[in-house]
N, C-alpha and C positions, 0 to 999 in steps of 0.2 A: 860309623854305623855298626853298632855292636849287635850281633845276632841275638834274637830273642824268641826264636821259634824252634821247638824241639822236633824230633823226627816224626812222632805221631801226629802232631799238629800239621806238619807239612804234607804227610801222606793223606790225611783227611781232606785237606784243601785241594790236592790234586784229584782225589777221587770225586769230590763234589764238582770240580770243573769238568771232569770226564762225563759225569751224569748230565750236566747241563748241555754239553756238546751233543751227547746222544739224543737228548730230548729235542734239541734244535734240529739236528739232521734227520730225525724221524718225523718231523713236523708236529710234534706234540706241543711245542711253544712257538709263538710267532708274534709279530708286531712289537709293541712297546715292551711286553714281558721278555721277549727274546733279546731285545737290545739291553735292557737292564741286567738280565741274568748273564748275558754275554760279557758285559763290563765287569760284573762281579767275578765271573770265571777267569777273565784275563787277570784281574787283580790277584786272585788266588794263585794262579800259575806264577806270576811275577814274584809275589811275596814268598812263595814256596821255593822258587829258584834261588833267591838271594838270602833266604832265612831270616828276613827282617820284616816285621809288621809295624808300620808307623802308628797304627791305632793303639798298639800295646804301650807305646811310650807315655802318653799322658795318663794312662790308667795304671802305669807302673806294673805291667804284667810281663811275664816271661814263661814260656813253656819249656825252656831249656832245663835239663837236669842240673842240679846243684853241682858246682865244681867244674863246670865247663865254660 
């Protein structure tokens, strides 16, 4: 598993996960929307932690800077 996520990509994903968590804990989202967004937030945190996004592979994308 070769890393394919740059620092900015990872920071944006963590920020979005934090926003989703805040919306959930303040009661702004609930029910099915909360479950779906919670799963997305968890995926963002996991992919940011490992630096690899499996969806980038078939699309041949990488947000890593060239030379790394």
